[in-house]
Residue, then its C-alpha position, 0 to 999 in steps of 0.5 A: m438228869q436221871r438218865a445222865t446220872a445213871r449213865f455216869l454211875e454206870s461208867l464209874e462202875r465200869a471204870r472200877r472194874g477196869e473196863g472203862d475207857d472214859l478218862r473223866c470217869n476214871q478220874a472221878l472214881a479216883h477223886l471219889e475214892a480219895g475223898l471217901a478215904g479222907a472222910t473215913g479217916r476224919i470220922v475215925r479220928k473224931t470218934h477217938v476224941l469224943p467221950t463215950r457214954 
């Protein structure tokens, strides 16, 4: 499991640099980036609603 995860993360890094030719990794990276952008937006919106101490 660790080796498979390491290979997948390596493929994601290559895809991020534009060197990857694995469509699954390119799609996974796009989904990850979209998910992170969405989560970051939700966190920012929540922090504007929370009272400060």
